[in-house]
C-alpha positions in Angstrom: -2.7 21.8 13.3 -2.3 25.4 12.2 -0.6 27.8 14.6 -2.8 30.7 15.8 -1.1 33.6 17.4 -3.1 35.1 20.3 -4.3 38.7 20.0 -1.9 39.7 22.7 1.0 38.0 21.0 0.0 39.3 17.6 0.0 42.8 18.9 3.4 42.3 20.5 4.8 40.8 17.3 3.3 43.7 15.3 4.7 46.3 17.7 8.1 44.5 17.6 8.0 44.5 13.8 7.2 48.2 13.6 9.8 49.0 16.3 12.4 47.0 14.4 11.7 48.9 11.2 11.9 52.2 13.0 15.1 51.1 14.7 16.6 50.1 11.4 15.8 53.5 9.8 16.9 55.4 12.9 20.1 53.4 13.2 21.0 54.0 9.6 20.5 57.7 9.8 22.4 57.9 13.1 25.4 55.9 12.0 25.7 57.7 8.7 26.9 60.8 10.5 28.4 59.3 13.6 32.0 59.6 14.8 31.9 56.2 16.6 34.5 53.6 15.7 33.5 51.5 12.6 33.3 48.3 14.7 30.7 49.9 16.9 28.8 51.3 13.9 28.7 47.8 12.3 27.4 46.3 15.5 24.6 48.9 15.7 23.6 48.3 12.1 23.6 44.5 12.5 21.4 44.6 15.7 18.9 47.0 14.1 18.7 45.1 10.8 18.2 41.5 12.2 14.7 40.7 13.6 16.2 38.2 16.2 19.7 39.4 16.6 21.3 37.4 19.4 21.1 39.1 22.8 24.1 41.5 23.4 26.3 41.1 26.6 24.4 43.8 28.4 20.9 42.3 27.8 18.5 40.8 30.4 19.2 37.4 28.8 23.0 37.6 29.1 22.7 38.8 32.7 20.4 35.9 33.6 22.6 33.3 31.8 25.7 34.7 33.5 24.1 34.3 36.9 23.2 30.6 36.2 26.3 29.3 34.5 28.5 29.1 37.7 26.1 26.5 39.1 25.8 24.3 36.0 28.2 21.5 34.9 29.5 22.7 31.5 28.3 19.9 29.3 26.8 22.1 26.6 27.8 25.2 24.6 24.5 27.0 24.0 23.7 29.9 21.8 22.7 33.2 23.5 18.8 33.2 23.4 16.9 31.8 26.5 13.5 30.3 25.6 10.7 30.6 28.1 7.5 29.7 26.2 6.3 27.8 23.1 3.2 27.1 21.1 2.9 24.9 18.0 5.9 25.3 15.9 7.1 28.5 17.5 9.3 29.4 20.5 9.7 32.8 22.3 12.7 33.9 24.2 12.7 36.0 27.4 13.0 39.1 25.2 9.7 38.1 23.6 11.3 37.4 20.2 9.6 34.7 18.2 11.4 31.8 16.5 10.1 29.2 14.0 11.4 25.8 15.2 12.7 23.4 12.6 14.4 21.3 15.4 11.5 20.2 17.5 13.8 19.7 20.5 15.9 17.3 18.3 13.0 15.4 16.8 11.1 15.3 20.2 8.2 17.7 19.9 6.4 15.9 17.1 3.1 17.4 18.1 4.7 20.8 18.6 5.2 22.8 21.7 2.6 22.8 24.5 0.1 20.6 22.7 -3.3 21.4 24.4 -4.3 17.8 24.8 -1.1 16.9 26.4 -1.3 19.9 28.7 -4.8 18.9 29.8 -3.6 15.3 30.5 -0.6 16.5 32.6 -3.0 18.6 34.7 -5.5 15.8 35.2 -2.9 13.1 36.0 -0.9 15.3 38.2 -3.9 15.6 40.5 -4.6 11.8 40.3 -1.3 9.9 40.5 2.2 10.6 39.4 4.5 7.9 40.8 4.2 4.6 42.7 7.5 2.8 41.5 7.4 -0.5 39.7 6.7 -2.3 43.0 3.0 -1.9 42.2 0.6 -1.9 39.2 -0.9 1.2 37.7 -3.4 1.4 34.9 -1.2 3.2 32.3 2.1 1.2 32.1 0.3 -1.9 30.8 -2.1 0.2 28.6 0.9 1.9 26.9 2.7 -1.4 26.4 -0.4 -2.9 24.8 -0.9 0.1 22.5 2.7 0.1 21.3 2.4 -3.6 20.4 -0.9 -3.2 18.7 0.0 -0.1 16.7 3.4 -1.6 15.7 1.7 -4.6 14.1 -1.1 -2.6 12.6 1.5 -0.4 10.9 3.3 -3.3 9.4 6.4 -3.1 11.6 8.1 -5.7 13.8 5.6 -8.4 13.1 6.7 -10.5 16.1 6.5 -7.6 18.6 5.3 -9.1 21.9 6.3 -7.2 25.0 7.5 -3.8 26.1 9.8 -2.4 28.7 9.0 1.2 29.6 11.8 3.4 30.8 12.8 7.1 30.9 14.9 8.0 27.8 16.5 6.8 24.6 19.8 6.0 26.2 17.9 3.8 28.7 15.9 2.1 26.0 19.1 1.2 24.2 20.8 0.2 27.4 18.0 -2.2 28.0 18.2 -3.5 24.5 22.0 -4.2 24.8 21.5 -5.9 28.2 18.7 -8.1 26.7 21.0 -9.0 23.8 23.7 -10.0 26.2 21.3 -12.1 28.3 20.1 -13.9 25.2 23.8 -14.6 24.3 24.4 -16.1 27.8 21.3 -18.2 27.6 22.3 -19.6 24.2 25.9 -20.1 25.3 26.2 -20.3 29.1 30.1 -20.1 28.9 29.7 -16.4 28.2 31.5 -16.5 24.8 28.6 -15.1 22.8 28.8 -11.5 24.0 30.0 -9.3 21.2 27.8 -6.4 20.0 28.1 -4.8 16.6 27.2 -1.2 15.8 28.1 1.1 13.0 30.2 4.2 12.3 28.4 7.5 12.4 25.8 6.0 14.7 24.5 7.6 17.9 22.9 5.4 20.6 23.3 7.4 23.8 25.7 8.5 26.5 25.4 5.8 29.2 28.5 3.5 29.2 26.7 0.8 27.4 25.0 2.9 24.7 28.2 5.1 24.5 30.2 1.9 23.8 27.9 1.4 20.8 28.5 4.9 19.6 31.9 4.9 17.8 32.5 8.7 17.8 35.9 9.6 19.3 34.4 13.0 20.4 32.0 11.2 22.8 34.1 8.1 23.7 37.6 9.5 24.3 36.9 11.3 27.6 35.5 8.1 29.1 37.7 5.4 27.6 38.1 2.5 27.9 34.7 1.5 26.6 33.0 -1.7 27.7 34.6 -4.8 26.2 33.0 -6.7 23.3 31.9 -3.9 21.0 32.8 -3.9 17.3 32.1 -1.3 14.6 31.2 -1.7 11.0 30.6 0.5 7.9 27.0 1.5 7.3 25.5 0.0 4.2 28.6 -2.2 3.5 27.0 -5.6 2.8 30.2 -7.4 2.0 31.6 -6.9 5.5 28.6 -8.4 7.3 29.7 -12.0 7.3 33.1 -11.1 8.8 31.6 -8.7 11.4 28.7 -10.8 12.6 30.0 -14.1 13.9 29.1 -17.0 16.2 30.3 -14.8 19.1 27.9 -12.0 18.2 25.0 -11.7 20.6 23.5 -8.5 19.2 23.6 -5.9 16.4 22.3 -2.4 16.9 21.6 -0.1 14.0 19.5 3.1 13.2 17.5 2.6 10.0 18.2 6.3 9.5 21.2 7.7 11.2 20.2 11.1 12.7 23.3 12.4 14.5 25.5 10.8 11.9 24.3 12.9 9.0 20.8 11.7 8.1 22.1 8.6 6.4 19.5 6.0 5.2 20.1 2.3 5.4 19.4 0.5 2.2 16.8 -2.3 2.1 19.4 -4.8 0.8 21.8 -4.0 3.7 19.1 -4.5 6.4 17.9 -7.7 4.7 21.5 -9.0 4.7 22.0 -8.0 8.3 18.8 -9.8 9.3 19.8 -13.0 7.5 23.2 -13.0 9.1 21.8 -12.4 12.6 19.4 -15.3 12.1 22.2 -17.6 10.9 24.4 -17.0 14.0 21.6 -16.5 16.5 22.3 -12.8 17.2 19.6 -10.3 18.3 18.9 -7.6 15.7 18.1 -4.2 17.4 16.6 -1.3 15.5 17.2 2.1 17.2 14.3 4.2 16.0 14.6 6.8 18.8 14.9 9.6 16.3 13.5 8.3 13.1 10.5 6.4 14.5 6.9 7.4 15.5 5.8 8.6 12.1 8.7 10.9 11.3 9.2 9.0 8.1 5.5 9.0 7.2 5.0 5.5 8.7 4.8 4.7 12.4 8.3 3.0 12.1 11.0 3.7 9.6 11.4 -0.1 9.1 7.7 -0.7 8.4 8.4 -0.2 4.7 10.7 -3.3 4.8 9.6 -6.9 4.2 9.1 -9.0 7.3 12.3 -10.8 6.6 14.1 -7.6 7.6 12.3 -6.9 10.9 14.1 -6.7 14.2 14.0 -8.7 17.4 14.2 -5.5 19.5 12.9 -2.0 18.7 13.8 1.1 20.8 11.9 4.4 20.9 11.9 7.6 22.9 12.1 11.3 21.9 8.6 11.8 20.3 7.1 9.2 22.6 6.8 11.8 25.3 6.7 15.0 23.1 9.0 16.6 25.6 8.2 14.5 28.7 11.0 12.0 29.4 10.0 8.5 28.5 11.4 5.6 26.4 10.4 2.1 25.5 12.1 -1.2 24.4 9.9 -3.5 22.4 10.9 -7.2 22.1 9.8 -10.4 20.5 8.5 -13.3 22.6 11.8 -15.1 21.9 13.8 -12.3 23.6 11.2 -11.8 26.4 11.4 -15.5 27.3 15.1 -15.0 28.2 14.4 -12.1 30.7 13.4 -13.1 34.2 12.4 -11.1 37.3 15.3 -9.1 38.6 17.3 -9.0 35.3 16.5 -5.3 34.7 14.5 -2.5 36.3 13.8 1.2 36.6 12.5 3.4 39.4 10.7 6.0 37.4 10.1 4.1 34.1 6.4 3.5 33.4 5.2 6.0 35.9 1.4 6.8 35.5 2.0 10.3 34.3 4.5 9.5 31.6 2.7 6.4 30.5 -0.6 8.2 30.2 1.0 11.0 28.1 2.7 8.5 25.8 -0.5 6.6 25.3 -2.1 9.8 24.1 0.9 10.7 21.9 1.1 7.3 20.3 -2.6 7.4 19.5 -2.1 10.8 17.8 1.1 10.0 16.0 -0.3 6.7 14.6 -3.1 8.6 12.7 -2.9 7.8 9.0 -3.8 11.4 8.0 -0.9 12.8 10.0 1.4 10.3 8.4 0.1 11.2 4.9 0.7 14.9 5.7 4.3 14.1 6.7 5.0 12.7 3.2 3.4 15.7 1.6 5.5 18.1 3.6 8.6 16.2 2.8 8.0 17.0 -0.9 7.7 20.7 -0.1 11.0 20.7 1.8 12.6 18.8 -1.1 11.4 21.4 -3.6 13.0 24.2 -1.6 16.2 22.2 -1.0 16.5 21.6 -4.8 16.1 25.4 -5.3 18.8 26.1 -2.8 21.0 23.5 -4.5 20.5 25.3 -7.8 21.2 28.6 -6.2 24.3 27.5 -4.3 25.6 24.6 -6.5 29.1 24.5 -5.0 27.7 24.6 -1.4 24.7 22.3 -1.4 26.0 18.9 -2.5 23.3 16.4 -1.5 19.8 16.0 -0.1 19.1 13.0 2.2 16.5 11.5 4.4 12.8 10.6 4.4 9.7 12.2 5.7 10.5 14.9 8.1 14.0 13.7 9.0 16.0 15.4 6.3 19.6 16.5 5.8 21.1 19.1 3.5 24.8 18.3 2.9 27.0 21.3 2.6 30.6 21.5 1.4 31.4 24.1 4.1 30.9 24.4 7.9 27.1 25.1 8.4 27.6 26.8 11.8 27.4 30.4 10.3 24.2 29.4 8.5 22.7 28.2 11.8 23.6 31.5 13.5 22.4 33.6 10.6 19.1 31.7 10.5 18.6 32.0 14.2 19.2 35.8 14.0 16.4 35.9 11.4 14.0 33.9 13.5 14.6 30.3 12.4 16.0 27.4 14.5 18.0 24.7 12.6 20.6 22.3 13.8 23.5 20.4 12.4 24.6 16.7 12.3 27.3 14.6 10.8 30.0 16.5 8.9 28.8 19.8 7.5 25.1 18.7 7.4 22.1 20.8 8.2 19.4 18.6 9.9 15.7 19.3 9.5 13.4 17.6 12.1 10.5 20.0 12.6 7.3 19.2 14.4 5.2 16.8 12.3 2.2 19.2 12.7 4.1 22.0 10.8 1.9 23.5 8.1 2.9 24.5 4.5 2.9 28.3 5.3 5.4 27.7 8.1 7.6 25.6 5.9 7.5 28.4 3.2 8.3 31.0 5.9 11.2 28.9 7.3 12.7 28.1 3.9 12.6 31.8 2.9 14.5 32.6 6.1 17.0 29.8 5.4 17.6 31.2 1.9 18.2 34.7 3.4 20.6 33.2 5.9 22.6 31.3 3.2 22.7 34.4 1.0 24.1 36.4 4.0 26.8 33.7 4.6 27.7 32.5 1.1 28.3 35.7 -0.8 29.2 33.6 -3.8 29.6 29.8 -4.3 32.4 28.5 -2.2 32.9 31.6 0.0 31.9 32.0 3.6 31.7 35.4 5.3 33.6 35.8 8.5 35.2 33.2 10.7 33.7 29.8 10.7 33.9 29.3 14.4 33.5 26.2 16.3 30.5 24.1 15.4 27.7 24.3 18.0 27.5 21.3 20.2 24.7 18.9 19.4 23.1 16.0 21.2 21.0 13.3 19.7 
């Protein structure tokens, strides 16, 4: 889908561009003969030279943010811009400055911002039926469940997929998966001794107490310790440790086929095959968390669909792109797992509501399109071409390129926070992950011209930050908070 700027917005963008050029020239002439302090002169030059310079303290944005913050729990540190509208791969802030979005709401807006088909469905369904609770049937929860099973099998993923639990988020989808694994363990061994759950370092599975206990990051866990009992942590892609970690007391293993928050780390086929074999040996449930890497982000409906059946999971979790911005998640299970779950074992008030389920049904239908998936792989190669050029240009800074499809990571030897800021002030949104990694998860509908535009901006940002290999301009600052 190519982005088309409306006549009104094009005029505004053109006027802004001309105004920016005039401002730059005017500012340069004015500051050349000014008696103002050098610090003030530098600030004027910077604001006039950057197309999307962050809003200053006396701006409308800063005033509005300042009036809101006293009423908000301080769980995030956000950069200055305030976004109020979006279209395709672009966002606009309340100052009407445009940003190319390489974040897609952290891999959520796979179909871009304000997809027209989605907007129409929201309008239609909001006038029809939004919520009834799970005490009653509605036409869309079952339809979505059926579509997820059908499309999963058609795509070559999770060949024993049987039933689906619809919920509200990725954390909830993983919470359900962990509870289901514990229930299977209790069914297999009623004395309760089969309860341990294995996850892996650098993983991110959510912020509820169960999913947080499976997320071995001290930054997230320490404020809420102690974690739930029974969780163990292994090293990603370490085949030799599997036998020791997965024992007769293990009820479940949860893993991301591609770690997003942890640094865009890709699990090897041999590792996942060995993990599957060991789970089968001891009767443990294997859970694939594809909340970030699933729904065609790798060029296939599921990241694990490229694996042989012998590596497929017993439970698959999804969210993020499933709602393209509307909160919804799903936990897909085999018949063997489903047979252990009975009425009353788990539930959700809002999960599976008609509005969310109808939207997700439409989105899954769109994202399972083979042409869209083919395009994802083609766009990956374009990104990789530009990454390779940046690596050649900054050989001491860019150390590795990782990922698959449109979940890609550029590993840096330095803190990437200044690059994120410099890119944003030039009209490009990128985010970080892991340790010193730039993460690229743009909308899957992004076109080649937008990729070219974004990578040109990224190159300019890196040039502004890294004056020469190994040198960063200014203070590195604290890395902007991220959530996965």
